[in-house]
C-alpha positions in Angstrom: 153.5 66.8 133.2 150.4 68.8 132.1 150.1 70.1 128.6 148.0 73.1 127.8 147.0 74.6 124.5 146.4 78.3 124.7 144.1 79.6 122.0 144.7 83.3 121.1 141.7 85.5 121.9 141.2 86.5 118.3 141.1 82.9 117.2 138.6 82.1 120.0 136.3 84.9 118.8 136.5 83.6 115.2 135.6 80.1 116.5 132.6 81.5 118.4 131.4 83.4 115.3 131.7 80.3 113.1 129.7 78.3 115.6 127.0 81.0 115.7 126.8 80.9 111.9 126.3 77.2 111.9 123.4 77.3 114.4 120.0 77.0 112.6 118.1 80.3 112.6 115.0 80.1 114.8 111.7 80.6 112.9 109.5 83.2 114.4 105.9 82.9 113.0 105.0 86.3 114.3 107.9 88.2 112.7 106.9 90.7 110.0 108.7 88.7 107.3 106.9 85.5 108.3 103.5 87.2 108.3 104.3 88.8 104.9 105.3 85.4 103.4 102.2 83.7 104.7 100.0 86.4 103.1 101.8 86.1 99.8 101.6 82.3 99.9 97.9 82.6 100.5 97.1 84.8 97.5 99.4 82.8 95.3 97.5 79.6 96.2 94.2 81.3 95.3 92.9 80.2 91.9 92.9 82.9 89.2 89.5 84.0 88.1 88.0 86.3 85.5 88.3 90.1 85.8 86.1 91.2 87.5 85.0 88.1 89.4 81.6 86.8 88.4 79.9 87.5 91.7 80.3 90.6 94.0 81.8 90.0 97.4 82.5 91.9 100.6 85.8 92.9 102.0 88.9 95.0 101.4 92.3 93.6 100.6 94.9 93.0 97.9 94.8 91.7 94.3 97.0 90.7 91.4 96.0 91.3 87.7 97.5 89.1 84.9 97.6 89.4 81.1 98.1 86.9 78.2 96.9 88.8 75.2 98.8 90.1 72.1 99.6 93.7 73.0 103.3 94.1 72.0 104.6 95.9 75.1 103.5 92.9 77.2 104.9 90.1 75.1 107.1 88.7 77.8 104.3 88.8 80.4 101.9 87.2 78.0 104.3 84.4 77.2 105.0 83.7 80.8 101.2 83.4 81.5 100.2 81.1 78.6 100.1 77.9 80.6 99.5 79.4 84.1 98.9 82.8 85.6 102.3 83.4 87.1 103.5 86.9 86.3 101.2 89.9 87.3 101.0 93.1 85.3 99.7 95.0 88.3 99.3 94.6 92.0 96.9 96.8 94.0 95.0 97.2 97.2 91.6 98.4 98.4 91.7 100.0 101.8 88.3 100.7 103.4 87.4 104.2 104.5 89.0 104.8 107.9 91.4 101.9 107.4 94.5 104.0 107.9 93.4 105.1 111.4 92.1 101.7 112.5 88.4 102.4 112.8 87.0 100.8 109.6 84.9 97.7 109.1 86.3 96.5 105.8 84.3 93.3 105.9 81.0 95.2 105.5 82.1 96.9 102.2 82.7 95.8 98.7 85.9 97.8 98.2 88.0 95.0 96.8 85.4 93.9 94.3 84.7 97.5 93.3 88.4 98.1 92.5 88.6 95.0 90.3 85.4 96.1 88.5 86.8 99.6 87.9 90.0 98.0 86.4 87.8 95.9 84.1 85.9 99.0 83.0 89.2 100.8 82.1 90.3 97.7 80.1 86.9 97.5 78.3 87.2 101.2 77.3 90.7 100.8 75.9 90.8 100.5 72.1 93.6 98.0 72.0 92.9 95.6 74.8 90.5 92.7 75.3 89.0 92.0 78.8 89.0 88.2 78.1 92.9 88.4 78.0 93.0 89.3 81.7 92.6 87.4 85.0 93.0 88.2 88.7 93.7 86.8 92.1 92.4 88.6 95.2 92.5 88.2 99.0 90.1 89.9 101.4 92.1 90.4 104.7 92.1 92.4 107.8 93.0 96.0 106.9 96.1 96.0 109.2 97.8 93.6 106.8 96.8 95.0 103.5 99.8 97.3 102.8 102.2 94.7 104.1 100.8 92.1 101.6 100.8 94.7 98.7 104.4 95.8 99.4 105.7 92.2 99.6 104.0 91.2 96.3 105.2 94.3 94.4 108.8 93.6 95.5 108.6 90.0 94.6 107.2 90.5 91.1 108.1 94.1 90.1 104.9 94.4 88.0 105.3 97.0 85.2 102.2 99.1 86.0 103.2 99.6 89.6 106.2 101.6 88.3 104.5 103.8 85.7 101.6 105.6 87.4 98.9 103.0 88.0 96.7 100.6 86.1 93.9 102.9 84.8 93.5 105.7 87.4 90.2 107.3 88.2 88.7 110.3 86.4 90.2 113.3 88.2 86.8 115.0 88.1 85.6 118.5 87.1 88.1 121.4 87.4 91.1 119.1 87.3 91.4 118.5 83.5 94.5 120.6 83.3 96.4 117.5 84.4 98.5 115.5 82.0 97.1 112.4 80.4 98.5 109.3 82.2 100.8 106.7 80.7 97.8 104.3 80.7 95.6 106.6 78.6 98.4 107.4 76.3 99.2 103.8 75.6 95.6 102.5 75.9 93.3 105.3 74.6 89.6 105.0 74.7 88.2 106.4 78.0 86.1 109.4 77.1 87.1 111.6 80.0 90.8 111.1 79.4 90.5 112.9 76.1 89.8 116.1 78.0 93.2 116.0 79.8 96.3 117.6 78.5 98.7 115.6 76.3 101.3 113.5 78.0 104.9 114.7 77.5 105.7 111.4 75.9 103.9 109.5 73.1 102.8 105.9 73.0 106.1 104.7 71.4 108.1 106.1 74.3 106.0 104.2 76.8 106.1 101.0 74.7 109.9 101.1 74.9 110.0 101.9 78.6 107.6 99.1 79.4 109.5 96.5 77.4 112.7 97.7 79.1 111.2 97.4 82.5 109.8 93.9 81.9 113.1 92.6 80.6 115.0 94.1 83.6 112.5 92.6 86.0 113.1 89.2 84.6 116.8 89.7 85.0 116.5 90.9 88.6 117.7 94.5 87.9 114.7 96.4 89.2 115.2 98.1 92.6 113.0 97.3 95.6 110.1 99.6 96.2 110.2 101.5 99.5 106.9 101.1 101.3 104.7 104.2 101.2 101.6 104.0 103.4 100.2 107.4 102.2 97.4 105.6 100.2 95.8 107.6 97.4 92.1 108.1 97.3 91.7 105.4 94.6 93.0 102.9 97.1 90.2 103.5 99.5 86.7 102.0 99.4 84.5 104.5 97.6 87.4 106.8 96.7 
């Protein structure tokens, strides 16, 4: 006499789903996520150096800036970076001219070095910051991967200055001084051209509180993911 066990269709489907969940996920080295992780791992493995680096170099790419000084708004960041440069205050990119339409030769420019030097100039001009309290990491890469690396780094670390208008923007130039003074120049006064801009709607105490709140929330994982925006501003491009 033959005995048969008939498994209901719904149970069979549940069993198939369970078996699928238990199968190891295949690693695809060419998947966007894999490429992004390899870029991030590469820049994280790069030794931190002075800002700007001691010697000019060619190429476009991405960079991280770190701080370990005594400015009160950055106390948590500074504490995290005392023994090693682990928590960036800003992440940026330098895209060569023409990079967004695929016709550039980023290797022949110094766009990445120039961006780091410009940040150093903004810090030096600030009345309440010291350049020696900063360091950077940078990675010169093919322009097709620059935005991917930047977006991935920002979403991993949630650096405070990526959420509040940029880490020392450019002089807007003549005829555009009706603009409002940036959060940077309100919190870190000293750049001569910024004094010609209109007052920011909020004073330094407001930005101090906002920055401290952001850094605390970032540590607790409460900052939302940034949606990628490839409409790079002029300051992101070499020579912009």
